[in-house]
C-alpha positions in Angstrom: -105.8 -21.1 75.7 -108.0 -18.4 77.2 -111.7 -18.8 77.2 -114.7 -17.2 78.9 -116.8 -19.7 80.8 -119.9 -19.6 83.1 -120.8 -22.3 85.5 -124.3 -21.0 86.2 -126.6 -18.7 84.3 -127.0 -15.1 85.3 -125.8 -11.6 84.5 -122.7 -11.9 82.3 -120.6 -9.6 84.5 -121.4 -11.7 87.5 -121.0 -15.2 86.1 -118.4 -15.1 83.3 -114.9 -16.0 84.2 -111.7 -16.0 82.2 -110.1 -19.5 82.4 -107.0 -21.2 81.0 -107.8 -24.4 79.2 -106.0 -26.9 76.9 -106.2 -26.2 73.1 -108.7 -28.8 71.8 -107.7 -31.5 69.4 -109.8 -31.8 66.2 -111.4 -35.1 65.0 -110.7 -36.3 61.4 -113.7 -34.4 60.0 -113.0 -31.2 62.0 -110.8 -28.2 61.7 -109.0 -26.4 64.5 -109.7 -22.7 64.3 -107.7 -19.8 66.0 -110.4 -17.3 66.7 -109.5 -13.8 65.8 -112.7 -11.7 66.2 -116.1 -12.2 67.9 -119.0 -9.8 68.3 -121.5 -9.4 71.1 -125.1 -10.0 70.1 -128.2 -9.8 72.3 -128.6 -13.5 71.9 -125.2 -14.1 73.5 -126.3 -12.1 76.6 -129.6 -14.0 76.8 -127.8 -17.3 76.5 -125.6 -16.5 79.5 -128.7 -15.5 81.4 -130.5 -18.8 80.5 -133.2 -16.9 78.6 -132.4 -18.0 75.0 -134.0 -20.7 72.9 -130.9 -22.9 73.4 -130.2 -24.1 76.9 -126.5 -24.0 77.9 -124.8 -27.2 79.0 -122.8 -26.0 82.1 -120.1 -25.1 82.3 -120.3 -23.4 79.0 -118.5 -20.8 76.9 -120.5 -17.9 75.5 -120.9 -16.4 72.0 -122.5 -17.7 68.8 -120.6 -15.9 66.0 -116.9 -15.3 65.1 -114.2 -15.4 62.5 -110.8 -16.9 62.5 -107.9 -18.8 60.8 -107.7 -22.5 60.4 -104.7 -23.8 62.3 -105.2 -27.4 61.2 -107.3 -28.6 58.3 -109.6 -31.6 58.2 -108.1 -34.9 57.0 -110.2 -34.9 53.8 -108.7 -31.6 52.8 -112.0 -29.8 52.4 -110.7 -26.8 54.4 -107.0 -26.0 54.2 -104.7 -24.9 56.9 -104.3 -21.1 56.8 -107.9 -20.5 55.5 -109.8 -17.6 56.9 -113.3 -18.6 57.9 -116.4 -17.3 59.6 -118.7 -19.6 61.6 -121.5 -19.9 64.1 -121.1 -22.2 67.1 -122.0 -22.4 70.8 -119.1 -20.9 72.7 -117.0 -18.6 70.4 -115.6 -16.5 73.3 -112.4 -18.5 73.4 -109.1 -18.5 71.6 -109.4 -21.9 69.8 -112.2 -24.3 68.9 -112.9 -27.3 66.7 -115.7 -27.5 64.2 -116.7 -29.8 61.4 -115.2 -28.7 58.1 -118.7 -28.5 56.6 -119.8 -25.8 59.1 -117.2 -23.2 58.3 -117.7 -20.5 55.6 -114.7 -19.1 53.7 -114.1 -15.4 54.1 -113.5 -13.3 51.0 -109.9 -11.9 50.9 -111.1 -8.3 50.9 -113.3 -8.8 54.0 -111.5 -7.9 57.3 -112.0 -10.0 60.4 -114.0 -7.2 62.1 -116.6 -7.5 59.4 -116.5 -11.3 58.9 -117.2 -11.9 62.6 -120.5 -10.1 62.3 -121.3 -11.3 58.7 -123.8 -14.0 59.6 -126.4 -13.5 62.3 -127.5 -9.9 61.8 -127.1 -9.3 58.1 -128.4 -12.8 57.2 -131.4 -12.3 59.5 -132.0 -8.9 57.9 -131.7 -10.4 54.3 -134.0 -13.3 55.2 -136.7 -11.2 56.8 -136.8 -8.7 54.0 -137.1 -11.5 51.5 -139.7 -13.4 53.5 -141.7 -10.2 54.2 -142.7 -9.9 50.5 -142.6 -6.1 50.7 -142.7 -4.3 47.4 -141.3 -1.0 46.3 -143.2 1.9 47.9 -144.6 -0.2 50.8 -143.9 0.6 54.4 -141.7 -1.3 56.9 -141.5 -0.4 60.6 -138.3 -1.6 62.4 -138.2 -1.4 66.2 -134.7 -0.7 67.7 -133.8 0.7 64.3 -130.3 1.8 65.4 -129.2 -1.7 66.3 -126.8 -3.6 64.1 -129.7 -5.6 62.7 -131.8 -2.5 62.2 -129.1 -0.7 60.2 -128.6 -3.8 58.0 -132.3 -4.2 57.4 -132.8 -0.5 56.6 -130.1 -0.6 54.0 -131.4 -3.8 52.4 -135.0 -2.5 52.4 -134.1 0.9 51.0 -132.1 -0.8 48.2 -135.5 -2.4 47.1 -137.3 0.9 47.3 -139.2 0.0 50.5 -140.2 3.0 52.7 -138.8 2.6 56.2 -139.9 3.9 59.6 -137.7 3.1 62.6 -137.8 3.6 66.4 -135.0 4.9 68.5 -134.7 5.9 72.2 -132.0 8.6 71.9 -132.0 11.6 69.7 -128.3 11.0 68.9 -129.5 7.9 67.0 -131.9 9.9 64.8 -129.0 11.4 62.8 -127.5 8.0 62.2 -130.8 6.7 60.7 -131.4 9.9 58.8 -128.0 9.3 57.0 -129.2 5.8 56.0 -132.2 7.3 54.3 -134.9 6.3 56.9 -138.2 8.0 55.9 -139.6 8.3 59.4 -137.6 8.1 62.7 -139.6 8.0 66.0 -138.1 8.5 69.4 -140.3 6.3 71.6 -139.2 8.1 74.7 -140.7 11.5 73.6 -143.1 10.6 70.8 -146.2 8.4 70.5 -145.5 5.8 67.9 -149.1 4.6 67.8 -150.2 8.1 66.8 -147.3 9.3 64.7 -146.8 6.3 62.4 -150.3 5.9 61.1 -150.4 9.7 60.4 -147.1 9.8 58.5 -147.6 6.5 56.6 -151.0 7.0 55.1 -152.8 4.7 57.4 -150.1 2.4 58.8 -147.3 0.2 57.8 -147.5 -3.0 55.9 -145.0 -5.0 57.9 -143.2 -4.7 61.2 -139.8 -6.3 62.2 -140.0 -6.3 66.0 -136.9 -6.9 68.1 -138.2 -5.6 71.4 -141.6 -7.0 72.5 -143.1 -5.8 75.7 -145.1 -2.6 75.6 -143.3 -1.2 72.6 -144.2 -4.3 70.6 -147.9 -3.7 71.6 -147.8 -0.1 70.5 -146.0 -1.0 67.3 -148.8 -3.5 66.5 -151.3 -0.7 66.4 -149.2 0.9 63.6 -150.2 -1.8 61.1 -152.7 -1.1 58.4 -155.4 -3.7 57.8 -154.1 -7.1 56.8 -150.6 -6.1 58.1 -148.1 -8.4 59.5 -145.7 -8.3 62.4 -142.5 -10.5 62.3 -141.1 -11.0 65.8 -137.4 -12.0 66.1 -136.3 -10.6 69.4 -137.3 -9.8 73.0 -135.0 -7.0 74.1 -137.6 -5.7 76.6 -137.4 -9.1 78.3 -141.2 -8.8 78.7 -144.0 -10.6 76.8 -146.0 -8.4 74.5 -149.6 -7.8 75.6 -151.7 -8.4 72.5 -154.8 -6.4 71.7 -157.1 -9.2 70.4 -159.5 -6.6 68.9 -156.8 -5.3 66.6 -156.0 -8.8 65.3 -159.7 -9.5 64.7 -161.0 -6.3 63.1 -157.9 -5.4 61.2 -157.1 -9.0 60.1 -153.5 -8.8 61.4 -150.9 -11.5 61.6 -148.1 -12.0 64.1 -145.4 -14.6 63.4 -142.0 -15.5 64.9 -138.8 -15.6 62.9 -135.6 -17.5 63.9 -132.7 -17.6 61.5 -131.7 -21.2 62.4 -135.2 -22.4 61.3 -135.1 -20.3 58.1 -131.7 -21.7 57.1 -132.9 -25.2 57.6 -135.8 -24.6 55.3 -133.6 -23.4 52.4 -132.0 -25.8 49.9 -128.3 -25.6 49.1 -128.8 -23.3 46.2 -131.0 -20.9 48.2 -128.5 -20.8 51.0 -125.6 -20.1 48.5 -127.7 -17.3 46.9 -128.3 -15.7 50.3 -124.6 -15.8 51.2 -123.7 -14.2 47.9 -126.2 -11.5 48.4 -125.1 -10.7 52.0 -121.4 -10.8 51.2 -122.0 -8.6 48.2 -123.8 -6.1 50.5 -121.1 -6.2 53.2 -118.3 -5.6 50.7 -120.1 -2.7 49.0 -118.2 0.5 49.7 -121.5 2.3 50.3 -122.7 -0.2 53.0 -122.4 1.1 56.6 -121.0 -1.3 59.1 -120.4 0.3 62.5 -118.0 -0.8 65.2 -118.2 1.0 68.5 -115.3 -0.7 70.3 -112.7 -3.5 70.2 -111.6 -5.4 73.4 -109.3 -8.3 74.2 -110.8 -11.4 75.7 -109.2 -10.6 79.1 -110.9 -7.2 79.0 -114.3 -8.7 78.6 -115.7 -6.8 81.6 -115.0 -3.5 79.8 -116.5 -4.9 76.6 -119.7 -5.9 78.4 -119.9 -2.4 80.0 -119.4 -0.8 76.6 -122.1 -3.0 75.1 -124.6 -1.9 77.8 -124.0 1.8 77.1 -127.3 3.6 76.3 -127.4 5.0 72.7 -124.4 3.0 71.5 -124.0 3.1 67.7 -122.0 0.1 66.5 -121.0 -3.4 67.5 -118.7 -4.3 70.4 -116.0 -6.8 69.4 -113.8 -9.2 71.3 -110.6 -9.6 69.4 -107.4 -11.7 69.6 
């Protein structure tokens, strides 16, 4: 089988290599999956670079999220051969892998592989953060990197609850995309001052921020919170730590907290997790939901895929398909 491996951490274009390897043999409690579609997330890139919360055991494959077809079911018969499944695992950028039957999620018949392979990390994070934020109808949410896949999912889920949304972009071409999603305020941080514009347009500031960027943009976003506001940090796209204005925290009684989907999932009971999946799948299969795909590439064309992923102003996910 083909798989993308790296023997040292670094820039993906420099360290990833396409290798031929034997198809793995599943244990009795595992299923063998033929992977059909994988998406490229920021966490995948950071993992290859050795900058993610999980340290790779070298040599390692990359990718955390995918969909596929079960080539061999587990011995207990929990997951049948031929079942379409989605899953998260360390190292999905390969043609086959084995996973415990309990770790795969059945894919609804009407959901194509291109959607199923991105149906967990971003939409589930967006759902969980909107729920955890406690935002009510009419309150303001600011999303940094609003045109990202996560941003567009979070916007749609928030707007469905009547939450007002402000979002940042870096390219004017992305403004039109967010306008169509009903975003109430779009700020181009390359040409506009977020710390001035947002408080002016939101009657004194937003109630909650979802920050994917960190660095100086995160610091400027923090100043957009109204008193007793809350910043939920879930990414570090800037690759720089956010300089924090202690005075803002003290005198405006602000809170900053981290969010990681893995931790949130562990904190939910079985019923809560099932409810979350039903909600996310219902959203993804709604004809009115917008799920953008910017390009599809074969595993052997991974270099072209990575270059497309890095394109400024990209609107939509880059997929690796089989």
